[in-house]
Phi, psi and omega in degrees: 000135185283322182202189178284124177281141176294142176235146178222161178242136182204182182242134179287128179249342179210138177227029185284338182273159178278125179061020179219138173231155175258127183239134175262123179251125179257142176220155178258130174235151180260133177295135186298315185272314189265353176062015178278142178276129182241144176273131176239135182247141176231130177261126179233147174269132188234138179283126178235090190305318186254013179052046182271337185280145176233165180299130179099348179291142171269127185231155172257125182243151181232145178290144181215181178294160178299124180259338175200192181298324184250337188273121177229007184229156177224153179286122178269316181202152172263115185278323183212121179270144175273136184288000000 
């Protein structure tokens, strides 16, 4: 491994594709002028090799080499499974 891969935590919103899930990652940013904290959401396509993730699962994702046109992340761990 060349360096530390970025890791993020998010919630799976779609698992309709084969070996791919869509994960929503939320982050807090502060407004420059008003100093209010705002939630910003980013949807990323994530590689799920064994199709273990389901909608609603909280997952830890890590940055990786480009796997397809859209996929740049892979599932590192499933933190919380939905019943």
